[in-house]
C-alpha angles and dihedrals in degrees: 000000000000119000100238121208122229133230090254092052090050092051092047091049091050090051090049090050092059094041099249094124135021127228111291093013123119119226123237115263090249093053092046092049092049092056094038090056090057098046099076095046089048092051090048091049093049089052093046091050090050090239100121137334116220107202097195127005089211092057106045115171112245093235092058096042099088100043091043092050090049092051091047091050091047093050094049092044095098090058087059098042103267125108124241111267102220093188093055091044092053091046092054091045089055090053090052091048090051092049090048094047097049098047116105115224098208088210119145112255113248114230128199111212117203 
């Protein structure tokens, strides 16, 4: 079974990506809340744009963890004084699209009999 990542791990990774915290350090409650407030709208936007659907932010698949944390860090960057890097955002979105497109669903095919 896959070792899923949690919402908290994703937020910590995003804060590490933009240099707000160091490895092993806990963020301030304000920094954590800033990123946490942006996570749900980001997940909704990724689903609406047909990029990637995150079923549960407390059970994030390991293969999506890094690109999703980079996008989250990029999106919350302006709140911490750094601009959004559109090129990096698009690159990570492409990774999520590729992961989404190549994943088998293992669902039974529905057949319409005449």
